[in-house]
Backbone as CSV, one residue per row, in Angstrom:
resi,resn,N_x,N_y,N_z,CA_x,CA_y,CA_z,C_x,C_y,C_z
1,CYS,-19.826,-98.169,15.942,-18.957,-97.275,15.434,-17.930,-97.044,16.519
2,ALA,-16.663,-97.311,16.259,-15.510,-97.046,17.195,-15.204,-95.557,17.257
3,ARG,-14.912,-94.929,18.365,-14.662,-93.606,18.455,-13.252,-93.451,18.634
4,VAL,-12.726,-92.546,17.789,-11.242,-92.401,17.735,-10.959,-91.178,18.768
5,LYS,-10.118,-91.512,19.765,-9.872,-90.486,20.699,-8.747,-89.509,20.115
6,GLN,-9.183,-88.299,19.982,-8.174,-87.377,19.466,-7.187,-86.785,20.642
7,THR,-6.020,-86.835,20.403,-5.086,-86.637,21.397,-4.277,-85.383,20.954
8,ARG,-3.662,-84.665,21.947,-2.887,-83.467,21.507,-1.518,-83.923,20.961
9,PHE,-1.242,-85.220,20.896,0.083,-85.682,20.367,0.131,-85.453,18.974
10,ASP,-0.936,-85.241,18.302,-0.980,-85.125,16.668,-0.265,-83.797,16.455
11,THR,-0.514,-82.922,17.139,0.214,-81.639,16.929,1.213,-81.225,17.823
12,SER,2.014,-82.228,18.252,2.992,-81.942,19.330,4.172,-80.939,18.646
13,PRO,4.568,-80.229,19.483,5.579,-79.182,19.098,6.965,-79.867,18.756
14,LYS,7.703,-79.278,18.004,8.958,-79.850,17.725,9.986,-79.001,18.293
15,MET,11.004,-79.622,18.986,12.093,-78.906,19.589,13.422,-79.242,19.171
16,ASP,14.408,-78.515,19.083,15.849,-79.080,18.902,16.418,-79.468,20.200
17,LYS,17.470,-80.155,20.082,18.170,-80.604,21.362,18.554,-79.587,22.415
18,ILE,18.978,-78.488,21.914,19.345,-77.463,22.877,18.058,-77.053,23.797
19,GLU,16.987,-76.872,23.182,15.765,-76.555,23.900,15.364,-77.733,24.882
20,TYR,15.390,-78.996,24.433,15.233,-80.156,25.319,16.014,-80.058,26.563
21,ARG,17.491,-79.731,26.336,18.302,-79.586,27.468,17.891,-78.513,28.450
22,ALA,17.451,-77.365,27.895,17.025,-76.195,28.722,15.731,-76.615,29.614
23,VAL,14.961,-77.432,28.971,13.755,-77.859,29.774,14.128,-78.887,30.921
24,ILE,15.074,-79.772,30.531,15.556,-80.728,31.343,16.303,-80.160,32.542
25,LYS,17.030,-79.023,32.232,17.714,-78.375,33.310,16.787,-77.626,34.087
26,TYR,15.692,-77.032,33.610,14.609,-76.457,34.561,14.023,-77.452,35.330
27,PHE,13.866,-78.616,34.925,13.056,-79.561,35.754,14.147,-80.075,36.843
28,VAL,15.276,-80.205,36.557,16.225,-80.630,37.548,16.372,-79.638,38.613
29,LEU,16.390,-78.271,38.183,16.433,-77.237,39.253,15.173,-77.216,40.174
30,LYS,14.017,-77.729,39.582,12.821,-77.808,40.302,12.851,-79.045,41.216
31,GLY,13.759,-79.967,40.992,13.899,-81.196,41.949,13.291,-82.424,41.418
32,LEU,12.997,-82.464,40.164,12.381,-83.766,39.533,13.299,-84.727,39.148
33,THR,12.988,-85.932,39.343,14.004,-87.101,38.870,13.827,-87.296,37.495
34,ALA,14.801,-87.943,36.826,14.749,-88.187,35.341,13.585,-88.940,34.980
35,THR,12.930,-89.790,35.705,11.742,-90.545,35.307,10.560,-89.542,35.213
36,GLU,10.493,-88.661,36.268,9.420,-87.678,36.286,9.551,-86.564,35.078
37,ILE,10.797,-86.208,34.899,11.276,-85.356,33.772,10.601,-86.082,32.424
38,LYS,10.961,-87.280,32.206,10.647,-87.933,31.128,9.053,-88.024,30.835
39,ASN,8.357,-88.335,31.916,6.956,-88.300,31.942,6.365,-86.988,31.647
40,GLU,6.838,-85.930,32.096,6.486,-84.518,31.863,6.654,-84.297,30.314
41,LEU,7.850,-84.626,29.814,8.200,-84.343,28.414,7.229,-85.268,27.436
42,ASP,7.037,-86.363,27.886,6.123,-87.297,27.037,4.712,-86.703,26.996
43,SER,4.147,-86.237,28.175,2.853,-85.741,28.263,2.680,-84.436,27.350
44,THR,3.840,-83.858,27.354,3.852,-82.427,26.592,4.173,-82.615,25.018
45,LEU,5.142,-83.436,24.771,5.665,-83.488,23.565,5.339,-84.785,22.614
46,GLY,4.841,-85.731,23.337,4.464,-86.964,22.729,5.686,-87.617,22.112
47,ASP,5.591,-88.004,20.783,6.541,-88.928,20.112,7.798,-88.103,19.956
48,SER,7.730,-86.820,19.841,8.814,-86.076,19.687,9.769,-85.633,20.922
49,SER,9.446,-86.297,22.014,10.282,-85.912,23.270,11.502,-86.891,23.228
50,PRO,12.621,-86.511,23.760,13.867,-87.229,23.841,13.721,-88.571,24.423
51,SER,14.634,-89.490,24.221,14.674,-90.760,24.748,14.933,-90.621,26.336
52,PHE,14.539,-91.614,27.103,14.958,-91.612,28.602,16.434,-91.558,28.751
53,SER,17.206,-92.304,27.992,18.646,-92.174,28.146,19.131,-90.865,27.948
54,THR,18.577,-90.226,27.068,19.001,-88.694,26.866,18.589,-87.863,28.114
55,VAL,17.387,-88.134,28.472,16.967,-87.396,29.854,17.914,-87.628,30.828
56,LYS,17.947,-88.894,31.131,18.846,-89.383,32.285,20.234,-88.866,32.238
57,LYS,20.784,-88.927,31.050,22.193,-88.261,30.872,22.259,-86.872,31.284
58,TRP,21.481,-86.045,30.696,21.378,-84.573,30.881,20.981,-84.145,32.229
59,ALA,20.025,-85.024,32.894,19.675,-84.735,34.321,20.914,-84.945,35.228
60,ALA,21.563,-86.095,34.936,22.881,-86.301,35.782,23.804,-85.356,35.538
61,GLU,24.028,-84.744,34.357,25.057,-83.643,34.127,24.664,-82.434,34.860
62,PHE,23.302,-82.034,34.780,23.023,-80.844,35.555,22.962,-81.072,37.117
63,LYS,22.537,-82.216,37.511,22.767,-82.415,39.039,24.291,-82.401,39.586
64,ARG,25.214,-82.804,38.675,26.594,-82.580,39.002,27.081,-81.189,39.124
65,GLY,26.340,-80.246,38.467,26.735,-78.744,38.428,26.885,-78.241,37.133
66,ARG,26.775,-79.050,36.166,26.933,-78.511,34.838,25.922,-77.383,34.600
67,SER,26.393,-76.256,34.061,25.466,-75.094,33.826,25.158,-74.859,32.367
68,SER,26.025,-75.357,31.401,25.799,-75.085,30.007,24.891,-76.004,29.329
69,ILE,23.966,-75.684,28.532,23.170,-76.545,27.804,23.759,-77.002,26.346
70,PHE,25.034,-76.319,26.212,25.486,-76.576,24.882,26.584,-77.733,24.872
71,ASP,26.816,-78.357,23.674,27.735,-79.433,23.700,29.268,-78.891,24.142
72,ASP,29.915,-79.750,24.613,31.448,-79.322,24.882,32.180,-79.266,23.625
73,GLU,33.160,-78.421,23.535,34.061,-78.350,22.375,34.808,-79.695,22.326
74,ARG,35.081,-80.115,21.131,35.707,-81.373,20.908,36.967,-81.249,20.143
75,SER,37.921,-81.932,20.643,39.288,-81.880,19.772,39.088,-82.781,18.670
76,GLY,40.132,-82.820,17.799,40.194,-83.701,16.578,40.162,-83.045,15.247
77,ARG,40.002,-83.819,14.266,39.967,-83.144,12.846,38.847,-82.149,12.884
78,PRO,39.202,-81.043,12.019,38.137,-80.089,11.691,37.131,-80.656,10.917
79,LYS,35.924,-80.027,10.586,34.996,-80.566,9.717,35.472,-80.684,8.170
80,THR,36.229,-79.732,7.914,36.791,-79.789,6.497,38.333,-79.275,6.631
81,ALA,39.074,-79.883,5.643,40.469,-79.639,5.621,40.657,-78.549,4.605
82,THR,39.609,-78.111,3.788,39.752,-77.049,2.887,39.440,-75.726,3.398
83,ASN,40.284,-75.023,4.157,40.105,-73.658,4.699,41.169,-72.764,3.949
84,GLU,40.909,-71.510,4.292,41.771,-70.613,3.603,43.282,-70.717,3.987
85,GLU,43.482,-70.976,5.337,44.791,-71.142,5.817,45.604,-72.373,5.122
86,ILE,44.885,-73.600,4.983,45.489,-74.677,4.383,45.733,-74.384,2.949
87,ILE,44.831,-73.844,2.246,44.930,-73.483,0.841,46.123,-72.627,0.591
88,GLN,46.320,-71.573,1.527,47.493,-70.546,1.381,48.722,-71.386,1.719
89,LYS,48.835,-72.278,2.553,50.093,-73.087,2.876,50.465,-73.943,1.766
90,ILE,49.418,-74.520,1.248,49.646,-75.363,-0.127,50.295,-74.554,-1.222
91,HIS,49.475,-73.359,-1.414,49.904,-72.442,-2.448,51.460,-71.866,-2.250
92,ASP,51.754,-71.658,-1.064,53.000,-71.014,-0.670,54.084,-72.143,-1.014
93,SER,53.797,-73.370,-0.562,54.688,-74.451,-0.870,54.890,-74.795,-2.287
94,VAL,53.875,-74.601,-3.144,53.877,-75.035,-4.583,54.775,-73.721,-5.186
95,LEU,54.491,-72.608,-4.836,55.176,-71.293,-5.377,56.727,-71.481,-4.884
96,ASN,57.016,-71.944,-3.775,58.352,-72.144,-3.363,59.144,-73.203,-4.048
97,ASP,58.489,-74.316,-4.347,59.116,-75.437,-5.054,57.912,-76.113,-6.091
98,ARG,58.046,-75.690,-7.331,56.998,-76.182,-8.342,57.150,-77.844,-8.591
99,ARG,58.255,-78.360,-8.242,58.370,-79.730,-8.150,58.005,-80.651,-7.044
100,VAL,57.315,-79.971,-6.063,56.966,-80.519,-4.776,56.033,-81.722,-5.093
101,LYS,55.916,-82.851,-4.486,55.160,-83.824,-4.620,53.851,-83.772,-3.781
102,VAL,52.865,-84.197,-4.124,51.470,-84.221,-3.444,51.581,-84.891,-2.181
103,ARG,52.367,-85.948,-2.200,52.706,-86.554,-0.676,53.236,-85.530,0.294
104,GLU,54.318,-84.839,-0.399,55.056,-83.890,0.554,53.970,-82.735,0.916
105,LEU,53.210,-82.363,0.186,52.323,-81.473,0.486,51.308,-81.742,1.531
106,SER,50.883,-83.129,1.407,50.063,-83.791,2.266,50.559,-83.796,3.688
107,ASN,51.968,-84.013,3.887,52.583,-83.993,5.061,52.794,-82.637,5.566
108,ILE,53.143,-81.743,4.656,53.231,-80.436,5.125,51.924,-79.738,5.851
109,ALA,50.938,-80.015,4.981,49.596,-79.451,5.655,48.914,-80.331,6.637
110,ASN,49.242,-81.647,6.640,48.755,-82.582,7.588,47.313,-82.914,7.265
111,ILE,47.133,-83.055,5.917,45.863,-83.477,5.378,45.878,-84.665,4.291
112,SER,44.894,-85.185,3.964,44.991,-86.287,3.003,45.374,-85.963,1.730
113,ILE,45.898,-86.905,0.996,46.392,-86.706,-0.473,45.220,-86.233,-1.287
114,ASP,44.071,-86.821,-1.127,42.813,-86.501,-1.830,42.511,-85.112,-1.561
115,ARG,42.620,-84.557,-0.421,42.218,-83.119,-0.170,43.264,-82.252,-0.750
116,VAL,44.644,-82.602,-0.871,45.637,-81.722,-1.531,45.356,-81.746,-2.945
117,HIS,44.989,-82.899,-3.646,44.574,-82.825,-4.991,43.493,-81.863,-5.369
118,ASN,42.408,-82.073,-4.368,41.195,-81.157,-4.526,41.699,-79.689,-4.506
119,ILE,42.418,-79.279,-3.413,42.801,-77.966,-3.358,43.676,-77.422,-4.518
120,LEU,44.682,-78.185,-4.953,45.468,-77.911,-6.205,44.656,-77.644,-7.418
121,HIS,43.680,-78.608,-7.751,42.752,-78.580,-8.876,41.610,-77.665,-8.933
122,GLU,41.003,-77.734,-7.843,39.696,-77.092,-7.641,39.911,-75.489,-7.191
123,HIS,40.714,-75.343,-6.246,40.872,-74.101,-5.553,42.068,-73.226,-6.072
124,LEU,43.134,-73.854,-6.392,44.344,-73.080,-6.963,44.326,-73.101,-8.544
125,HIS,43.494,-74.103,-9.157,43.401,-74.162,-10.511,44.779,-74.544,-11.097
126,MET,45.575,-75.449,-10.644,46.811,-75.766,-11.081,46.792,-77.363,-11.627
127,ARG,47.859,-77.657,-12.447,47.972,-78.992,-12.944,49.471,-79.338,-12.973
128,LYS,49.683,-80.553,-13.003,51.037,-80.927,-12.992,51.469,-81.152,-14.454
129,LEU,52.518,-80.383,-14.781,53.109,-80.367,-16.202,54.631,-80.472,-16.228
130,SER,55.115,-81.677,-16.806,56.461,-81.910,-16.840,57.074,-81.812,-15.438
131,ALA,56.386,-82.715,-14.548,56.992,-82.612,-13.092,56.848,-81.357,-12.342
132,ARG,56.163,-80.222,-12.820,55.910,-79.092,-12.165,54.509,-78.751,-12.025
133,TRP,54.169,-78.054,-10.972,52.891,-77.498,-10.826,52.677,-76.216,-11.449
134,VAL,51.880,-76.002,-12.586,51.540,-74.670,-13.122,50.231,-74.350,-13.190
135,PRO,49.874,-73.147,-13.127,48.536,-72.682,-13.347,47.934,-73.165,-14.557
136,ARG,46.769,-73.496,-14.384,45.992,-74.123,-15.456,45.543,-73.205,-16.514
137,LEU,45.148,-71.910,-16.153,44.561,-71.006,-16.983,45.798,-70.106,-17.607
138,LEU,46.579,-70.399,-18.417,47.483,-69.617,-18.922,46.966,-69.003,-20.403
139,THR,47.418,-67.775,-20.466,47.012,-66.990,-21.879,48.010,-67.599,-22.801
140,VAL,47.579,-67.260,-24.192,48.392,-67.785,-25.256,49.823,-67.218,-25.135
141,ASP,49.941,-65.969,-24.849,51.286,-65.471,-24.691,52.150,-66.192,-23.583
142,GLN,51.423,-66.436,-22.440,52.231,-67.061,-21.309,52.653,-68.383,-21.696
143,LYS,51.825,-69.180,-22.586,52.226,-70.510,-22.877,53.335,-70.467,-23.973
144,ARG,53.350,-69.392,-24.854,54.395,-69.310,-25.822,55.728,-68.816,-25.122
145,ILE,55.623,-68.007,-24.096,56.809,-67.727,-23.296,57.457,-68.877,-22.596
146,ARG,56.601,-69.702,-21.965,56.960,-71.001,-21.233,57.670,-71.881,-22.164
147,THR,57.077,-71.992,-23.432,57.689,-72.935,-24.461,59.047,-72.465,-24.919
148,ASN,59.181,-71.129,-25.141,60.475,-70.564,-25.493,61.542,-70.748,-24.358
149,ILE,61.076,-70.530,-23.147,62.040,-70.754,-22.085,62.470,-72.131,-21.873
150,SER,61.542,-73.068,-22.018,61.948,-74.439,-21.953,62.839,-74.898,-22.958
151,GLN,62.712,-74.406,-24.162,63.589,-74.928,-25.348,64.868,-74.370,-25.162
152,GLU,65.294,-73.253,-24.333,66.599,-72.651,-24.289,67.671,-73.458,-23.560
């Protein structure tokens, strides 16, 4: 009968990347090398420990004098183009010129044409009617008034 050795890796604690970085920073301050830090993390966390390349990268960052364990701010596109500021900019442009083209709105707001369509239809509830952007949810009276005005 073979004996199965029970290890503490089976119940290893899970940590997120910020917590890993804090531990790596602590070990760097104690003077451990990246290899020693990786061995410590492996013995404590088992399979859930970060890779050696991650440990090496963050150990080097902290040795260079980095103090923050958080990611640096990144420039570039925001996570979503659908925010209140963009929606308001598109809404103002449409109210200013109801014949404005989607491509022009895309250039004004600096977002994709698909996002402009989404904002117009899903957020502003507008549709294109006779080359004009109009609110989708008109009452019967509003529709009658629009019809009368267009026939004059």
